[in-house]
Structures are given as C-alpha cells and as structure tokens.
C-alpha positions as CSV (number, residue, x, y, z in Angstrom):
1,X,44.7,-26.1,-1.8
2,X,47.4,-23.7,-2.6
3,X,46.5,-23.9,-6.3
4,X,43.5,-21.7,-5.5
5,X,46.0,-19.0,-4.6
6,X,47.1,-19.0,-8.3
7,X,44.3,-16.6,-9.0
8,X,46.0,-14.1,-6.7
9,X,49.4,-14.6,-8.4
10,X,47.9,-13.9,-11.8
11,X,46.6,-10.4,-10.7
12,X,48.4,-7.1,-11.1
13,X,50.6,-6.3,-8.2
14,X,50.8,-4.8,-5.6
15,X,47.6,-6.2,-4.0
16,X,46.0,-6.5,-0.6
17,X,44.6,-9.8,0.7
18,X,42.7,-10.7,3.9
19,X,43.9,-13.7,5.9
20,X,43.0,-15.8,8.9
21,X,46.1,-17.2,10.5
22,X,46.4,-20.5,12.3
23,X,49.6,-20.5,14.3
24,X,51.6,-23.5,15.7
25,X,50.9,-25.8,12.8
26,X,53.2,-28.4,11.4
27,X,53.7,-26.7,8.0
28,X,53.3,-23.2,6.8
29,X,50.8,-23.3,3.9
30,X,47.6,-21.8,2.5
31,X,44.8,-24.3,3.2
32,X,41.9,-22.5,1.5
33,X,39.7,-19.5,1.9
34,X,36.5,-18.3,3.5
35,X,34.0,-16.2,1.4
36,X,32.7,-13.2,3.2
37,X,30.4,-11.5,0.7
38,X,32.7,-10.5,-2.2
39,X,35.8,-10.8,0.0
40,X,38.0,-13.9,0.2
41,X,39.7,-14.5,3.5
42,X,42.6,-16.8,2.9
43,X,43.3,-19.5,5.5
44,X,47.0,-19.7,6.2
45,X,48.7,-22.1,8.5
46,X,52.0,-20.9,10.1
47,X,54.4,-23.1,12.0
48,X,55.6,-20.3,14.4
49,X,53.8,-19.4,17.6
50,X,52.2,-16.0,18.2
51,X,55.0,-14.9,20.6
52,X,56.9,-11.6,20.3
53,X,55.9,-11.2,16.6
54,X,57.3,-14.6,15.5
55,X,54.2,-15.6,13.6
56,X,54.2,-12.3,11.7
57,X,57.9,-12.8,10.8
58,X,57.0,-16.3,9.6
59,X,54.2,-15.0,7.4
60,X,56.6,-12.6,5.7
61,X,59.2,-15.4,5.2
62,X,56.5,-17.8,3.9
63,X,55.4,-15.4,1.1
64,X,59.0,-14.6,0.2
65,X,60.1,-18.2,0.0
66,X,56.9,-19.8,-1.5
67,X,55.8,-17.0,-3.9
68,X,58.7,-14.5,-4.2
69,X,56.5,-11.8,-2.7
70,X,57.2,-9.2,-0.1
71,X,54.4,-9.2,2.5
72,X,53.6,-6.3,4.7
73,X,51.1,-6.7,7.5
74,X,48.8,-3.6,7.3
75,X,46.3,-4.5,10.0
76,X,46.1,-7.2,12.6
77,X,49.6,-7.3,14.0
78,X,48.3,-8.9,17.2
79,X,45.2,-10.6,15.7
80,X,44.5,-13.9,13.8
81,X,42.8,-11.9,11.1
82,X,45.2,-9.8,9.1
83,X,45.2,-7.4,6.1
84,X,48.4,-8.2,4.1
85,X,49.9,-6.1,1.4
86,X,51.7,-8.1,-1.2
87,X,54.2,-6.9,-3.8
88,X,56.6,-8.6,-6.2
89,X,60.3,-8.7,-5.2
C-alpha cells in the first residue's frame, strides 16, 4: 500500500499531510488512506507505543529512513490523528 504514498513523494516539498497513527504494531509502515472530502488521511502503523513521546519519535525516524524526509509534528502530539509537516533532507 505504500506505493500510494508515491503521489506525495512526487509533489513539491515542503508539504503537510494528515495521518491516523496506529501504535504498537509489528512494523512501521503506511497501510493506506482514508478520504475525508478532499483531504487524504494517511493510515500509518508505528511499532513504538505511545509512551513518553516514543511513537512521535518513531514517526520521525520512519519518514527519515523510509523516504529521506524530515517530519515535524505540527498538531496532535498526544493524539492518534496528526498533522505532519514533511520536508526533504
């Protein structure tokens, strides 16, 4: 399903995405998206648990390792739904 994320990678950076995070999963990966009107909400599995910011750190590491992108969480630090600002490294 991560191939759907290729449309994001082909856009001009920096960009902001919306995400729904599922923590405590076996693998960190993008599993798809939900459509909310014209907004795509990306479904992202993260292996870390939501304890003391560990899941947020894992989100940043995931985007850096998988896509060579710097991720900054703009909204939703303590929520499953997040607004994430992405820029190329």
